[in-house]
N, C-alpha and C positions, 0 to 999 in steps of 0.2 A: 209685491208688498215694500211699505217704507219702514223706516226706522225714524220715528218721531219721540223727540224729548226723551229719550232714555226709557221710555214704557213696553220698547220691544214692537215687534209687529203685530197691527193691526187688523183683528179677524174682521171677514166678507160675511154679514151673516146673509141670509136667503131672504127672497121676498115674503118666506111664509113664515119664517121667524119673527120679520118686524110686526105682519101684520095678526102672530099671534101675542107679541107683545103688546101692542094696542087694544086687543081684544081684551087679552086680559084684566092690563090696567081700567079699560072702563068699565068691565065688570067688577071689578074691587075699588073702583074708585080713586083712582093710585092715574096723577097725571104722567104721560109718557114722553119723554123727549127724545129728540136724534140729533146727534152730533153728524154735522155737514160742512164742508168746504167747496162740494161742486153744485152747479145746479141738478145734475141727473139724480141724488140724493136731495138737494133741496124737492123735486117735483113726488122720491121716491114717499119722502118724509107727507105730504099732501095726499099720494093716493094711496097710505096705508091709514090717512088719519090720526099721527100722533098730535099732540097737542101744543109742543114747541118745539123747534130748531132751535137749535145752538149752532152761534157764529153763523157765519154769513157766507154765500157762495162765492168765491172767486173769481167765477167765470160767470160773464153778462147775463142777470133772468131778463125773460121777455114779459111783456106787458101783462100778455093772459096767464103767464106763470104767477104774479105777483095778486092778480086780481081772483087766481082759483084762492089762492092762501088767505086773502083777504077774507073772502065769500064765506070760506072756513073757517072764522074765528078764532086761529091759528096764532100764537105767539113768536117771538122769534126774543135769541138772546144774542146780540152781536158779541164778538168780542173786540172791544173799545179799547183794550188797554191790554198788550203781551208782553211779557217779559217785566222785570220790573218790582212782579210781586214780592218777590224774595225781601224788598224792603219793606215790607210789613206782614211780616208768616208770621211774627208773632202775636200782631190781633187777629189776624183769620185764626190761625191756632183756639185765642181763647172765644172768638165768637161762635164759634165752630162748639166746643165746648158749652158754652151756655145757650146757645138757641139753637143748634146743631138739632138737637130732638124734636124740635118743633117742625123743622121745613125738613126732614129728612129721614127714611126711613133707617134701619138700623145697620143695614149691610151696607148703603152708603154713605154714611156717616163714619162707620168704620172705617174704611176705604178712604175716606177725607180726610181724616185725623191721618192714618198711618202716612197717608203720601205729603200734606203738611209737617208732619213731624221729620220726613226722609227728609225735606227742602233743609228743616235748621242743620241739619249735619254738617260739619266743617270737614272736608270743602266740599263745595258743591258742583259740579253733582258729584256723589261719594264715589268711591272706585270702584262697590260692589253694584 
């Protein structure tokens, strides 16, 4: 496992877990996103049937991969800007407080607010 951006180890969830998340999300009318940076996980997201894939694969996608993605009418949220968001932390916090309840469930909103508030600590990253 890799340590990324001070968040510790990333868990590897089983295919059955991803399938359950997509199934329950569909039953509850909640869209399900999967974060990925590799072709293998891009393909897993298509197989599982999540609604959106966050970021983009850093390795090459094949034409047939993209065609499957498009046929399933999925969406992708590419990472167009990494790092530098710390310059806009106060604006992000204000947005989350005003509009967050409209777009996020309570727990993801709580976690997002907590993460942004950590960014406001000086120095960054905080020693804790």
